[in-house]
C-alpha positions as CSV (number, residue, x, y, z in Angstrom):
1,M,120.6,132.6,13.2
2,V,121.0,128.9,15.1
3,R,123.6,126.4,13.9
4,C,124.6,122.9,15.3
5,I,127.8,121.3,13.9
6,D,128.2,117.7,14.5
7,V,127.2,118.1,18.0
8,G,127.3,115.3,20.5
9,K,126.3,114.8,24.0
10,V,127.2,111.9,26.5
11,Y,126.5,112.0,30.3
12,R,129.2,110.2,32.2
13,Q,128.1,108.3,35.8
14,G,131.3,106.8,37.6
15,D,132.7,104.5,34.8
16,N,129.4,104.3,32.7
17,T,128.7,106.6,29.8
18,F,125.3,107.4,28.3
19,P,125.2,108.8,25.1
20,V,122.2,111.2,24.2
21,L,123.3,112.8,21.2
22,E,125.3,111.7,18.0
23,R,126.7,114.4,15.1
24,V,123.7,116.4,14.7
25,S,123.7,119.1,12.2
26,F,121.4,121.6,10.9
27,D,120.6,125.0,10.6
28,V,117.8,127.2,11.5
29,P,117.8,130.7,9.5
30,Q,116.7,134.2,11.0
31,G,112.8,134.4,11.0
32,Q,112.2,130.6,11.0
33,F,109.8,128.5,13.4
34,A,111.4,125.3,13.8
35,V,110.2,122.4,15.6
36,I,112.0,119.5,17.3
37,M,110.2,116.3,17.9
38,G,110.5,112.6,18.9
39,P,110.1,110.2,21.6
40,S,111.1,110.2,25.0
41,G,114.8,109.6,25.4
42,S,115.5,111.0,22.2
43,G,117.5,113.9,23.2
44,K,115.2,116.8,22.2
45,S,115.4,118.7,25.2
46,T,119.0,118.1,25.3
47,L,119.6,119.5,22.2
48,L,117.2,122.7,23.2
49,H,119.4,123.2,26.2
50,L,122.9,123.0,24.5
51,I,121.2,125.7,21.7
52,G,120.3,127.8,25.1
53,G,123.7,127.4,26.3
54,L,122.2,125.7,29.5
55,D,124.5,122.8,28.8
56,R,127.8,122.2,26.8
57,P,128.3,119.7,24.3
58,S,130.7,116.7,24.7
59,A,131.4,117.2,20.7
60,G,130.8,119.6,18.1
61,D,130.0,123.2,17.9
62,V,126.4,125.6,18.5
63,L,126.4,128.8,17.2
64,V,123.7,131.2,18.0
65,C,123.5,134.4,16.2
66,G,126.8,133.8,14.7
67,R,128.5,133.6,18.1
68,L,130.1,130.0,18.9
69,I,128.4,129.9,22.2
70,S,129.6,126.3,23.0
71,Q,132.9,127.7,23.6
72,M,132.3,130.9,25.7
73,A,133.5,131.6,29.0
74,D,130.9,131.3,31.7
75,D,130.2,134.8,32.1
76,E,130.1,135.7,28.5
77,L,127.4,132.9,27.9
78,T,125.5,134.3,31.1
79,L,125.2,137.7,29.8
80,F,124.6,136.5,26.1
81,R,122.0,133.9,27.2
82,R,120.3,136.7,29.1
83,T,119.9,139.2,26.4
84,R,120.1,137.4,23.2
85,I,117.7,134.1,23.8
86,G,114.3,134.1,25.3
87,F,113.1,130.8,27.2
88,V,109.6,129.4,27.6
89,F,109.2,126.4,29.8
90,Q,106.6,123.8,30.3
91,F,106.4,124.6,34.0
92,F,106.4,128.3,33.7
93,N,108.7,129.3,36.4
94,L,106.9,132.4,37.5
95,L,108.1,133.7,40.9
96,P,104.5,133.3,43.0
97,T,105.0,136.2,45.1
98,L,105.3,138.8,42.4
99,T,102.6,140.0,40.2
100,A,102.4,139.5,36.4
101,L,103.9,143.0,36.0
102,E,106.6,142.5,38.5
103,N,107.7,139.0,36.8
104,V,108.2,140.2,33.4
105,A,110.1,143.5,34.8
106,L,112.1,141.4,37.3
107,P,114.9,140.5,34.6
108,L,115.2,144.2,33.5
109,V,115.7,145.3,37.2
110,L,118.4,142.9,37.4
111,D,120.3,144.0,34.9
112,G,120.1,147.4,36.1
113,R,117.4,149.1,34.1
114,S,115.2,151.9,36.3
115,N,111.8,150.6,37.7
116,A,110.1,152.8,35.7
117,E,111.7,151.3,32.4
118,A,111.4,148.2,33.3
119,E,107.1,148.5,34.3
120,R,106.9,150.4,30.9
121,K,108.8,147.7,29.0
122,A,107.0,144.8,30.7
123,R,103.4,146.5,30.4
124,S,103.9,146.9,26.6
125,L,104.6,143.2,26.4
126,L,101.5,142.3,28.6
127,E,99.5,144.0,26.3
128,Q,100.7,142.2,23.3
129,V,99.9,139.1,24.8
130,G,96.6,140.2,25.9
131,L,96.9,140.3,29.6
132,D,97.2,144.4,30.5
133,G,94.2,144.0,32.4
134,R,95.6,141.1,34.5
135,R,99.2,142.7,35.1
136,R,98.3,143.3,39.2
137,H,97.4,139.8,39.6
138,L,99.6,137.0,41.2
139,P,100.1,133.8,39.3
140,E,98.1,132.2,41.7
141,E,95.1,134.2,40.6
142,L,95.8,133.4,36.9
143,S,94.6,130.7,34.6
144,G,97.3,128.1,33.1
145,G,97.1,129.8,29.6
146,E,97.2,133.3,31.1
147,I,100.5,132.0,33.1
148,Q,102.1,130.8,30.0
149,R,101.5,134.1,28.1
150,V,103.3,136.0,31.0
151,A,106.3,133.7,30.7
152,I,106.4,134.3,27.0
153,A,106.2,138.3,27.8
154,R,109.1,137.5,30.1
155,A,111.0,135.7,27.6
156,L,110.6,138.6,25.2
157,V,111.9,141.4,27.7
158,F,115.4,141.8,26.1
159,D,114.0,141.3,22.6
160,P,115.5,138.5,22.0
161,A,116.9,137.3,18.6
162,V,116.1,133.4,19.3
163,V,113.0,132.2,21.6
164,L,113.7,128.4,22.6
165,A,110.1,126.7,23.8
166,D,110.6,123.7,25.7
167,E,107.1,121.8,25.6
168,P,105.2,125.0,25.9
169,T,101.6,123.6,25.6
170,G,102.7,120.6,28.0
171,N,100.6,121.4,30.9
172,L,97.7,123.3,29.4
173,D,94.4,121.8,27.5
174,S,94.2,121.7,23.8
175,K,92.0,124.7,23.3
176,T,94.7,126.9,25.5
177,G,97.4,125.4,24.0
178,E,96.1,126.4,20.6
179,V,95.8,129.9,22.1
180,I,99.6,129.8,23.3
181,L,100.7,128.7,20.1
182,G,98.9,131.3,18.2
183,F,100.9,133.9,20.1
184,M,104.4,132.2,19.4
185,R,103.2,132.0,15.8
186,D,102.2,135.7,16.0
187,I,105.5,136.7,17.3
188,N,107.5,134.9,15.0
189,R,105.6,136.5,12.1
190,R,105.6,139.8,13.2
191,D,109.0,140.4,14.3
192,R,110.6,137.6,12.3
193,R,111.9,136.1,15.5
194,T,113.4,132.5,15.4
195,I,111.9,130.2,17.3
196,V,112.9,126.5,18.0
197,M,110.5,124.7,20.0
198,V,110.6,121.1,21.3
199,T,107.1,119.1,21.7
200,H,105.7,115.5,21.3
201,S,102.3,117.1,20.0
202,E,101.5,116.6,16.1
203,E,99.0,119.3,16.5
204,A,101.6,121.9,17.9
205,A,104.2,121.0,15.4
206,R,101.7,122.0,12.6
207,H,102.3,125.5,13.9
208,G,106.1,125.7,12.5
209,D,107.6,126.1,9.2
210,R,109.5,122.8,9.8
211,T,109.9,119.4,11.6
212,I,113.4,118.2,12.7
213,L,112.4,114.5,14.0
214,L,114.9,113.1,16.5
215,R,115.5,109.2,17.2
216,D,118.2,107.7,19.6
217,G,120.1,111.0,19.4
218,R,120.0,111.1,15.7
219,I,118.2,113.1,13.3
220,E,116.2,110.6,11.5
221,K,113.8,113.3,9.0
222,D,114.0,117.1,8.5
223,S,111.1,118.2,6.6
224,A,113.3,121.4,5.5
């Protein structure tokens, strides 16, 4: 489902180069909940961005659902990323002037779906994450855990094959974080949806099937 083959990433600033990842290789099969851990600066968020097509590797290849996304044209990659990959971020990224329902429905509306179809799908997803009764609320009227549940619902709106989560509990207290991780584990098990999550928390990592430990841009340990 996700494959990284000798992936490297180097950032350049003037004449200086800053290597972040070096010859990283691993496979994540369909239905697995994989966790990427490592100290700050280890390259874990960079790796997640490469898997999600938000950045391109300097070397190696990234495949998602059998597609070589590291070599896709920009327009093709944008469409693939929108429909096949769901993103859950630490900082939620909801639009503050839209309700929970509208935030979840918006990607479908932008894709050309009717408002009625988009709202039906959004309401169904909000029901799945236990927020149907809060669907008319603005983000400022929701708790941090509720906002993250809205973000999870939005990430699922296109029924993506892969969900990528970057520190999804980083801004939440431990109890709320456990609830969010429980929802993610549920969608992983119920739908056999592949999840790749970056976290610095060992408690959060226990919800996954497998832990990949990065250090200085290389895989130091893989529990697989």
